[in-house]
Phi, psi and omega in degrees: 000131180291142179088350181253135180286148176282136180265163176296328178295319181295323177295311180297319181290323178298314185290327177292314180290333182294333182299325186247342188243161173292168179297317178298314181291320178292318179298317182295320182293329177278337178091037180234161176281163183293323178296323176290326176296319179297322182289320179303324184287339178277333185275148180251348181247151179288160180302323181291345185267347179284146181293147180285133184282128181233004181259160178277144175276340177211167180291149180290115185287347186252001185304317185282343182242356183300302184288320188278325184243313189287311179309314180293331178295316183290324179290325180288318179223086185302340182275005180293144172272160179302320182298316178295318180298317182295316176302323178293318180297317178295328177289322182280328187232074177310140172069007181261316185251113180271167182298335184293349181272352182305313182299316177300312179299325179293315176303311183295317178297315178299318174298317177298318179293325179292323180270324188235348187286179178301147178291140178257148178283130177272129183224126179252105186293135176240127180245124182248130176277149179303131176073010186263325185228129175237148178245134184231139178198156174253150180227129177279121184264019181297320181294344173289340176053053181277134180241145175232118181057039176083356178254146178291134186258099176283118177205172173237164173248130168265129183236134169232137184223144170266123190296324187287313187256349180082009184294137185229149172228133178227140177216155179280134176241126174266128183104199182261182177287117185222170175294322179298313183293321184292309185293322176296312178301316180295317177299315180295321180295318180293323175294318182292327184283347183095000183283331179237148175237000000 
């Protein structure tokens, strides 16, 4: 497969199959190209044993304009796409930047955005299925400072909500959070919602 690195497992399996099969058949069974199979037969080390490549295969085509032209554009308008930046470079420097540098520019812009670009809002989408999730909680109502006949009314509120539709049941609880208050409030909420009869 183009773009995928050959694994140690594929190399070992290929060499094992190669004892009994042709090069083409062994390569097809392992899922590699014939060209990769030919290269495998010449190498004596596994892919994990080869040194990691850290050098460039060609000169950076954007080195002369990255700091002076591209970065100021990105800092002024962080939402610019790499294609728009390339078109601007082609306008400023006719016949210097071909379309084939677009992929390099996209990688550089993506790296710049990750390191120096605007912070992105993290959002975790929550999908609730109907009838699947209910939420139950107690709230201390002391800060509401409710009074009855001039006396402070110490109470809590028990609340039950269905996550999908937002339906709620609230009732007053005298005393603290207890198993009795929880089970009674939940039972009343389910009866009112029609889930219990």
